[in-house]
N, C-alpha and C positions, 0 to 999 in steps of 0.2 A: 818397602818404600813408605815414605811419610805422606800424609794427606792433611788437609785443613777443611773443617766444616765451619761455615760462616752463617751469620744471621739466624742463630739458634734463639728462638723465643725465650724470654727470661724464665717462665715457669719450667720449660723443658730443660734449660741450662741448669737450673737449681736442682731439678729432680735427678738428672744424670749424675751430678756430683754427689748428691745424698745417697743415691743407690750404689755408686761405686765405693763410697766410704763404708757403707754397710756390708759390702762384700769383700772387704780386706784391703782395699786400696788405701794407701797412707799419704797424707799431705806432707810434702817435703819442702814446699815453698809457697808463699802467699804474700799478697800486697796488704800492708797494714797501715796505709796512710790515712790521713784525716778524712778523706773522701771515699774510703773503702766501702763498697756496696752502695754508694750514692751515685757517683759519677763513673767509678772504675773499680774493677775487681780482677784479681788473677790468682790462680792457684795451680800448683803442679802436683799431680798425683802419681805415685809409683806403686807397682806390684810386680814381683818376680822379674825384675829387670826391664819392665815395660814402663814407659813414661808418657803421660798425657799432660799437655799444657793448655790450661783454660784461661780465657780472658773475656771480660764483659765490659762493655762501654755503654753508657746511658742511651745514646742515640743509635748505636749499631747492634745492640744486644750481644749475644754470646758467640764465641768461637772456640774451637778446640783443635789442637794439632797433635797428631800421634800416628801410630802405625795404621796403614790403609785398611787392613783387614778388620781391626778393632773398630775403627771409625765407621766403616760400612755397617758393621753390626749395630753400633749405637744409633746410626742414622735410621736404620730399619726399625729398631725398637722404640725410639722416642720421637722421630720426626715424620716418618712416612705414615704413621698411624693417624696423623692429623690431630691428635689430642695432646701431644707433648707428654704423654704418660707411658710408663713401661707396661706393655701388654702381655707380659709373660704369665 
């Protein structure tokens, strides 16, 4: 089943993407418009047949859509710690 995490603070959003990239996730799509990273950003990451779709908007911060089990793990690692940082 798919799930959506919303209202991800910008530092946590950026850290999640950076950490996933460092662990073998590959960017397969991304928004490259003139306002990329200013008002809007999106990226799609894939690894071993699993897809995560990230989107960030200036006033709403980040969100990610993906498999429920993986998003629950990301939520615990990055959001429930209260710091927005990976606590592994």
